[in-house]
GUBA-177298 format. One line per field, with one value per residue (C-alpha): residue number from 1; x, y, z. Coordinates in nm, 2 decimals. Layout:
// GUBA-177298
kemar [NUM,...]
xx [X,...]
yy [Y,...]
zz [Z,...]
//
This chain:
// GUBA-177298
kemar [1,2,3,4,5,6,7,8,9,10,11,12,13,14,15,16,17,18,19,20,21,22,23,24,25,26,27,28,29,30,31,32,33,34,35,36,37,38,39,40,41,42,43,44,45,46,47,48,49,50,51,52,53,54,55,56,57,58,59,60,61,62,63,64,65,66,67,68,69,70,71,72,73,74,75,76,77,78,79,80,81,82,83,84,85,86,87,88,89,90,91,92,93,94,95,96,97,98,99,100,101,102,103,104,105,106,107,108,109,110,111,112,113,114,115,116,117,118,119,120,121,122,123,124,125,126,127,128,129,130,131,132,133,134,135,136,137,138,139,140,141,142,143,144,145,146,147,148,149,150,151,152,153,154,155,156,157,158,159,160,161,162,163,164,165,166,167,168,169,170,171,172,173,174,175,176,177,178,179,180,181,182,183,184,185,186,187,188,189,190,191,192,193,194,195,196,197,198,199,200,201,202,203,204,205,206,207,208,209,210,211,212,213,214,215,216,217,218,219,220,221,222,223,224,225,226,227,228,229,230,231,232,233,234,235,236,237,238,239,240,241,242,243,244,245,246,247,248,249,250,251,252,253,254,255,256,257,258,259,260,261,262,263,264,265,266,267,268,269,270,271,272,273,274,275,276,277,278,279,280,281,282,283,284,285,286,287,288,289,290,291,292,293,294,295,296,297,298,299,300,301,302,303,304,305,306,307,308,309,310,311,312,313,314,315,316,317,318,319,320,321,322,323,324,325,326,327,328,329,330,331,332,333,334,335,336,337,338,339,340,341,342,343,344,345,346,347,348,349,350,351,352,353,354,355,356,357,358,359,360,361,362,363,364,365,366,367,368,369,370,371,372,373,374,375,376,377,378,379,380,381,382,383,384,385,386,387,388,389,390,391,392,393,394,395,396,397,398,399,400,401,402,403,404,405,406,407,408,409,410,411,412,413,414,415,416,417,418,419,420,421,422,423,424,425,426,427,428,429,430,431,432,433,434,435,436,437,438,439,440,441,442,443,444,445,446,447,448,449,450,451,452,453,454,455,456,457,458,459,460,461,462,463,464,465,466,467,468,469,470,471,472,473,474,475,476,477,478,479,480,481,482,483,484,485,486,487,488,489,490,491,492,493,494,495,496,497,498,499,500,501,502,503,504,505,506,507,508,509,510,511,512,513,514,515,516,517,518,519,520,521,522,523,524,525,526,527,528,529,530,531,532,533,534,535,536,537,538,539,540,541,542]
xx [26.41,26.39,26.05,25.91,26.04,25.89,25.55,25.55,25.63,25.35,25.10,25.20,25.17,24.82,24.71,24.84,24.68,24.33,24.34,24.35,24.01,23.68,23.37,23.06,22.71,22.60,22.24,22.27,22.04,22.12,22.34,22.16,21.99,21.64,21.66,21.83,21.54,21.29,21.48,21.60,21.33,21.00,21.07,20.89,21.18,21.33,21.70,21.98,22.27,22.64,22.90,23.25,23.58,23.73,24.10,24.10,24.17,23.81,23.46,23.17,22.89,22.59,22.27,22.45,22.43,22.74,22.82,23.12,23.28,23.37,23.69,23.95,23.98,23.66,23.50,23.16,23.04,22.93,22.64,22.46,22.49,22.33,22.55,22.36,22.66,23.02,23.28,23.64,23.75,23.77,23.49,23.54,23.24,23.16,23.42,23.77,23.84,24.21,24.20,23.86,23.74,23.66,23.31,23.12,22.87,22.52,22.39,22.02,21.93,21.55,21.61,21.89,21.86,21.67,21.38,21.05,20.70,20.42,20.06,19.99,19.65,19.60,19.47,19.52,19.77,19.75,19.78,19.42,19.28,19.48,19.39,19.02,19.00,19.22,19.02,18.69,18.83,18.81,19.06,19.08,19.04,19.04,19.37,19.62,19.95,20.23,20.56,20.90,21.07,21.44,21.44,21.57,21.25,20.91,20.67,20.38,20.03,19.81,20.09,20.08,20.37,20.43,20.61,20.66,20.72,20.63,20.28,20.36,20.41,20.10,20.00,19.95,19.81,20.00,19.75,19.99,20.36,20.60,20.96,21.02,21.05,20.73,20.59,20.58,20.49,20.70,21.01,21.13,21.47,21.46,21.84,21.87,21.87,21.67,21.38,21.05,20.97,20.87,20.64,20.34,20.17,19.80,19.60,19.24,18.96,18.97,18.71,18.43,18.28,17.93,17.79,17.43,17.30,17.38,17.13,17.16,16.78,16.59,16.58,16.71,17.02,17.26,17.64,17.78,17.49,17.57,17.35,17.35,17.39,17.33,17.51,17.53,17.77,17.84,18.14,18.01,18.36,18.63,18.77,18.92,19.25,19.31,19.08,18.85,18.75,18.40,18.42,18.11,18.10,17.85,17.77,17.61,17.33,17.36,17.41,17.72,18.06,18.30,18.64,18.47,18.26,18.34,18.48,18.29,18.38,18.65,18.54,18.77,18.60,18.76,18.84,18.52,18.44,18.26,17.89,17.94,17.71,17.82,17.59,17.70,17.55,17.83,17.80,17.86,17.91,17.84,18.15,18.13,18.28,18.05,17.82,17.45,17.24,17.09,17.31,17.32,17.53,17.76,17.94,18.26,18.42,18.80,19.00,19.36,19.29,18.98,18.99,18.62,18.54,18.22,17.99,18.17,17.97,17.61,17.43,17.14,16.79,16.68,16.85,16.88,16.93,17.22,17.18,17.50,17.50,17.69,17.98,18.08,18.40,18.71,18.81,18.83,19.16,19.12,19.42,19.49,19.57,19.86,19.85,19.49,19.53,19.56,19.69,19.75,19.94,20.17,20.44,20.41,20.68,20.52,20.35,19.98,19.97,20.09,20.27,20.49,20.58,20.93,21.15,20.93,20.71,20.38,20.39,20.12,20.10,20.09,19.87,19.58,19.71,19.53,19.61,19.35,19.31,19.12,19.08,19.15,19.10,19.04,19.07,18.95,19.23,19.07,18.85,18.52,18.32,18.39,18.13,18.09,18.38,18.56,18.86,19.05,19.36,19.64,19.95,20.26,20.63,20.75,20.49,20.39,20.04,20.08,19.94,20.17,20.00,19.74,19.40,19.23,18.94,18.75,18.49,18.59,18.49,18.23,18.32,18.05,18.09,18.34,18.33,18.65,18.86,18.65,18.73,18.58,18.71,18.64,18.79,18.90,19.05,19.29,19.36,19.66,19.42,19.26,19.51,19.41,19.47,19.85,20.10,20.34,20.66,20.90,20.86,20.57,20.35,19.97,19.85,19.55,19.40,19.14,18.90,18.99,18.67,18.79,18.46,18.62,18.81,19.07,19.31,19.59,19.55,19.89,19.84,19.56,19.79,19.94,20.16,20.17,20.50,20.44,20.64,20.46,20.58,20.55,20.40,20.51,20.28,20.23,19.90,19.78,19.85,19.57,19.57,19.69,19.99,20.16,20.15,20.26,20.01,19.96,20.09,19.88,20.02,19.90,19.79,19.73,19.47,19.49,19.24,19.36,19.42,19.68,19.46,19.47,19.12,19.18,19.43,19.36,19.53,19.48,19.62,19.62,19.59,19.22,19.16,19.34,19.09,18.80,18.88,18.77,18.41,18.33,18.46,18.28,18.35,18.68,19.06,19.26,19.63,19.71,20.05,20.15,20.47,20.69,20.44,20.24,19.95,19.65,19.30,18.98,18.68,18.37]
yy [4.35,4.71,4.75,4.44,4.56,4.90,4.75,4.53,4.82,5.02,4.74,4.70,5.08,5.08,4.78,4.94,5.27,5.12,4.91,5.23,5.35,5.25,5.29,5.45,5.55,5.84,5.98,6.36,6.48,6.85,7.11,7.16,6.95,7.07,6.98,6.65,6.55,6.64,6.43,6.14,6.11,6.26,6.18,6.50,6.63,6.41,6.32,6.26,6.02,6.05,5.79,5.85,5.66,5.77,5.73,5.60,5.27,5.21,5.18,5.39,5.18,5.12,5.27,5.52,5.90,6.12,6.49,6.58,6.83,6.52,6.70,6.80,7.18,7.24,7.58,7.47,7.36,7.03,6.81,6.52,6.19,5.84,5.56,5.34,5.12,5.07,4.85,4.76,4.83,5.10,5.14,5.34,5.57,5.88,6.11,6.02,6.20,6.17,6.36,6.29,6.52,6.36,6.20,6.28,6.00,6.13,5.85,5.95,6.20,6.19,6.29,6.54,6.89,7.10,7.32,7.13,7.24,7.26,7.38,7.50,7.63,7.85,7.68,7.98,8.22,8.06,7.71,7.72,7.84,7.58,7.30,7.39,7.40,7.10,6.88,6.99,6.93,7.30,7.57,7.94,8.01,7.83,7.98,7.71,7.90,7.82,7.78,7.62,7.49,7.39,7.04,6.69,6.49,6.63,6.73,6.49,6.58,6.62,6.74,7.08,7.33,7.65,7.87,8.21,8.21,8.58,8.62,8.61,8.32,8.09,7.73,7.57,7.24,7.08,6.99,6.92,6.83,6.74,6.61,6.89,7.27,7.43,7.76,7.93,8.28,8.23,8.05,7.94,7.81,7.60,7.55,7.91,7.90,8.23,8.08,8.01,7.65,7.36,7.06,7.11,6.85,6.91,6.71,6.64,6.46,6.09,5.93,5.72,5.48,5.36,5.05,5.12,4.82,4.52,4.31,4.01,3.94,3.64,3.42,3.07,3.05,2.78,2.78,2.96,3.21,3.57,3.83,4.20,4.29,4.63,4.82,5.16,5.33,5.68,5.87,6.03,6.15,6.37,6.35,6.02,6.05,5.68,5.44,5.22,4.86,4.72,4.35,4.13,3.79,3.50,3.37,3.03,2.98,3.32,3.69,3.72,3.77,3.49,3.34,3.07,3.31,3.33,3.65,3.70,4.06,4.31,4.66,4.96,5.28,5.62,5.85,5.99,6.35,6.42,6.31,6.16,5.86,5.58,5.33,5.03,4.75,4.50,4.19,3.87,3.52,3.24,3.02,2.67,2.51,2.67,2.42,2.45,2.60,2.92,3.22,3.59,3.86,4.06,4.38,4.50,4.84,4.88,5.21,5.25,5.59,5.50,5.45,5.37,5.03,4.97,5.06,4.90,4.58,4.52,4.21,4.16,4.16,3.86,3.52,3.35,2.98,2.84,2.51,2.31,2.17,1.86,1.92,1.66,1.45,1.64,2.00,2.32,2.51,2.87,3.05,3.36,3.29,3.54,3.47,3.60,3.87,4.20,4.52,4.87,5.15,5.45,5.20,5.21,4.94,4.69,4.39,4.39,4.02,3.97,3.65,3.85,4.14,3.99,4.24,4.54,4.71,4.89,5.26,5.45,5.82,5.82,6.12,6.04,5.75,5.45,5.11,4.93,4.56,4.51,4.14,3.93,3.56,3.32,2.95,2.64,2.39,2.16,1.85,2.00,2.31,2.61,2.81,3.19,3.38,3.72,3.88,4.14,4.36,4.44,4.66,4.48,4.56,4.21,4.03,3.79,3.84,3.90,4.11,4.40,4.45,4.72,4.60,4.80,5.02,4.95,4.68,4.32,4.17,3.89,3.57,3.32,2.94,2.79,2.44,2.23,2.34,2.65,3.02,3.36,3.70,4.02,4.38,4.64,4.99,5.03,5.39,5.49,5.62,5.28,5.18,5.39,5.72,5.67,5.84,5.57,5.60,5.35,4.98,4.79,4.49,4.50,4.15,3.99,3.75,3.51,3.34,3.61,3.54,3.17,3.03,2.74,2.44,2.41,2.13,2.40,2.69,2.84,2.96,3.22,3.53,3.68,3.99,4.28,4.46,4.84,5.16,5.45,5.78,6.12,6.37,6.73,6.90,7.24,7.40,7.59,7.96,8.21,8.56,8.70,8.47,8.59,8.85,8.62,8.56,8.19,8.06,7.80,7.46,7.13,6.81,6.46,6.24,5.86,5.60,5.31,5.10,5.35,5.49,5.87,6.01,6.39,6.66,7.01,7.34,7.46,7.73,7.56,7.23,7.32,7.34,7.00,6.84,7.04,6.89,6.55,6.67,6.55,6.20,5.91,5.79,5.61,5.64,5.86,5.96,6.33,6.41,6.77,6.99,6.69,6.57,6.26,6.20,5.98,6.12,5.94,6.08,6.02]
zz [19.22,19.34,19.18,19.35,19.69,19.64,19.54,19.85,20.07,19.91,19.97,20.33,20.38,20.23,20.44,20.76,20.68,20.61,20.93,21.14,21.01,21.15,20.93,21.09,20.97,21.19,21.22,21.25,21.54,21.51,21.68,22.01,22.27,22.19,21.83,21.92,22.14,21.87,21.62,21.84,22.10,21.98,21.61,21.50,21.28,21.01,21.02,20.78,20.79,20.73,20.64,20.78,20.82,21.15,21.19,21.55,21.74,21.86,21.73,21.87,22.02,21.79,21.92,22.15,22.11,22.11,22.08,21.87,21.63,21.42,21.29,21.55,21.55,21.36,21.40,21.27,21.62,21.77,21.66,21.83,21.65,21.69,21.57,21.33,21.21,21.32,21.15,21.23,20.88,20.61,20.35,20.04,20.09,20.29,20.43,20.56,20.89,20.96,21.30,21.46,21.74,22.08,22.12,22.43,22.52,22.60,22.82,22.82,22.56,22.62,22.99,22.92,23.07,22.81,22.75,22.77,22.70,22.96,22.97,23.33,23.44,23.75,24.07,24.30,24.45,24.80,24.92,25.05,24.72,24.52,24.75,24.75,24.36,24.31,24.55,24.38,24.03,23.96,23.84,23.90,23.53,23.20,23.06,22.97,22.97,22.73,22.91,22.84,23.15,23.17,23.33,23.27,23.28,23.15,23.42,23.48,23.38,23.69,23.92,24.09,24.10,24.29,24.04,23.89,23.51,23.47,23.62,23.99,24.23,24.20,24.22,23.87,23.76,23.47,23.20,22.92,22.90,22.63,22.61,22.35,22.36,22.23,22.11,22.44,22.58,22.90,23.01,23.35,23.45,23.77,23.75,23.86,24.24,24.26,24.06,24.23,24.12,24.34,24.34,24.56,24.77,24.81,25.07,24.97,25.16,25.09,24.86,25.02,24.77,24.85,24.69,24.60,24.41,24.19,24.00,23.77,23.74,23.87,23.56,23.54,23.32,23.20,23.20,22.90,22.89,22.84,23.01,23.12,23.48,23.64,23.92,24.07,24.31,24.45,24.59,24.91,25.01,24.85,24.50,24.39,24.21,24.14,23.94,24.14,24.08,24.09,24.16,24.09,24.26,24.24,24.59,24.61,24.86,25.04,25.00,25.21,25.06,25.15,25.04,24.83,24.62,24.25,24.10,23.77,23.66,23.74,23.61,23.62,23.72,23.63,23.92,24.07,24.18,24.51,24.49,24.15,24.08,23.84,23.67,23.47,23.26,23.21,23.00,23.20,23.07,23.32,23.35,23.20,23.51,23.77,23.96,23.94,24.21,24.36,24.35,24.46,24.29,24.53,24.43,24.62,24.55,24.59,24.58,24.70,24.85,25.05,25.43,25.49,25.35,25.56,25.28,24.99,24.96,24.84,24.73,24.49,24.65,24.45,24.36,24.03,23.93,23.73,23.56,23.48,23.13,23.04,22.80,22.54,22.56,22.48,22.55,22.34,22.29,22.19,22.03,21.83,21.46,21.39,21.01,20.99,21.26,21.06,21.22,21.10,21.28,21.23,21.13,20.76,20.69,20.93,20.77,20.83,20.93,21.29,21.19,20.95,21.18,21.26,21.46,21.37,21.63,21.56,21.67,21.85,21.95,22.33,22.36,22.12,21.92,21.78,21.63,21.42,21.46,21.14,21.20,21.51,21.43,21.71,21.63,21.83,21.79,22.05,22.02,22.16,22.09,22.31,22.51,22.46,22.61,22.60,22.44,22.65,22.61,22.85,22.85,22.94,22.96,22.90,22.69,22.97,23.13,23.51,23.79,23.70,23.36,23.30,23.19,22.91,23.03,22.71,22.71,22.65,22.31,22.34,22.15,22.05,22.07,21.82,21.69,21.68,21.38,21.34,21.39,21.45,21.34,21.53,21.50,21.75,21.76,22.05,22.18,22.38,22.65,22.70,22.97,23.27,23.10,23.16,22.93,22.83,22.63,22.47,22.39,22.54,22.44,22.39,22.50,22.34,22.60,22.45,22.69,22.94,23.13,23.19,23.09,22.90,23.06,22.78,22.69,22.70,22.93,22.85,22.49,22.54,22.53,22.22,22.23,21.98,22.01,22.01,22.06,22.23,22.07,22.24,21.98,21.94,22.20,22.04,22.01,21.70,21.71,21.72,21.57,21.90,21.91,21.60,21.34,21.06,20.77,20.72,20.39,20.20,20.15,20.00,20.18,20.06,20.25,20.23,20.36,20.58,20.26,20.14,19.86,19.81,19.86,19.87,19.77,19.89,19.96,20.32,20.56,20.90,21.08,21.16,20.78,20.74,20.99,20.83,20.49,20.62,20.66,20.30,20.37,20.53,20.88,20.92,20.99,20.75,20.71,20.64,20.49,20.49,20.51,20.60,20.87,20.87,21.12,21.16,21.22,21.33,21.14,21.35]
//
């Protein structure tokens, strides 16, 4: 009887003891904030995980980042940890920590106060010099300094700061910025109240866009026809800092822009310098639902900075005729076929077929990244043939196409007519710079918009947009060292080069990243993956 009582007490004791432990899997992000940002935000340094049973009454929140010594009274120092798994029970693996140290929640690691890398270039020592150079798109020299600045958020490329990081107080244009600390020659700590460091506001003359000409020819065309238009414009004012839009309308019966004219093309124009002239030859498809008659082309220029709009509109000097063709009974319905839409990116565990992506997200380097849409398949699930149309791409935060989304600056893809039940496949490489040159981080959606030109009257107009979930990753913004930067002798190391199908095409010993890129000279044009010294990167061989 005594033995049974003792065994029962022992079992109760073990049960009570195990219920006080919480199992956690922790991702070790390193001992200081700079390393933690490199590991947890920029993902340029690999991480390790640690399984622990914490003797405490609460779980840590999965996905959150904490700073802790782990063991109370430890003299080894604190580390940053991201919680990957948390359970309310004990698991017989990892370490048992009977007296856990406190866990300090880090609410926003990526914007925590830390050393971050910038590449400033001198504009001038006075406000007048800086403003003159900045407004003319010039700099005082071509030296891109290497500086670490202690701040919460990275500085924005294109901003101007008045600062002294060791070369006197001057105005500098930020030409490169990273969330991480870099290999710098100088450091500046704006948290010190005696430091000279402030954002400068420079006032430049406003741009003045002048519409010079637009021409669609004088031939007779039918609905669904695709042709090439021509336009030209000039900035006769100050430097433009925001993109402009060139809007091309079809105006029936006259050459005056009015509310009932039809917008045919919206072309994004990169910021223009003073006296810069821009020519364009856009491809235009005449909408299927436009009525027949005599038309003029009208171009309107739009820029958010401009104050003089009196010279922003010009019409074609000659008219052209559009003949309406009768469409057969029924309507087309164009959709993206996700099963036969094949995508490759830096995400090596993502399925190539868009339909099999699941909860994964393709990744793209937000400085010079690329994702390859090897095959985009467009199906016509309707009951009538479609007329030629276009495929366009947008950057969206929510996966729904609306006015807040950013249209790709790359040319739209022309799509030929598709018979009912038929399909067409096209390919496209999308660069991170295609969306207005913006530097984007975090989760977004790249939208594929079929029949973006709205040339088809479809049976279903609500299934033309298909999202590709992507994550924009900030790369490690360090430049290669020159002989004047360091006295260290480079040590040779091996690289492996793979093509986009995952086949190894080259193994070579090199001494630098320049030699890594040079090794591709013997290979044909294409996209390659270089694996070296724990780093994997994608390179476009032209």
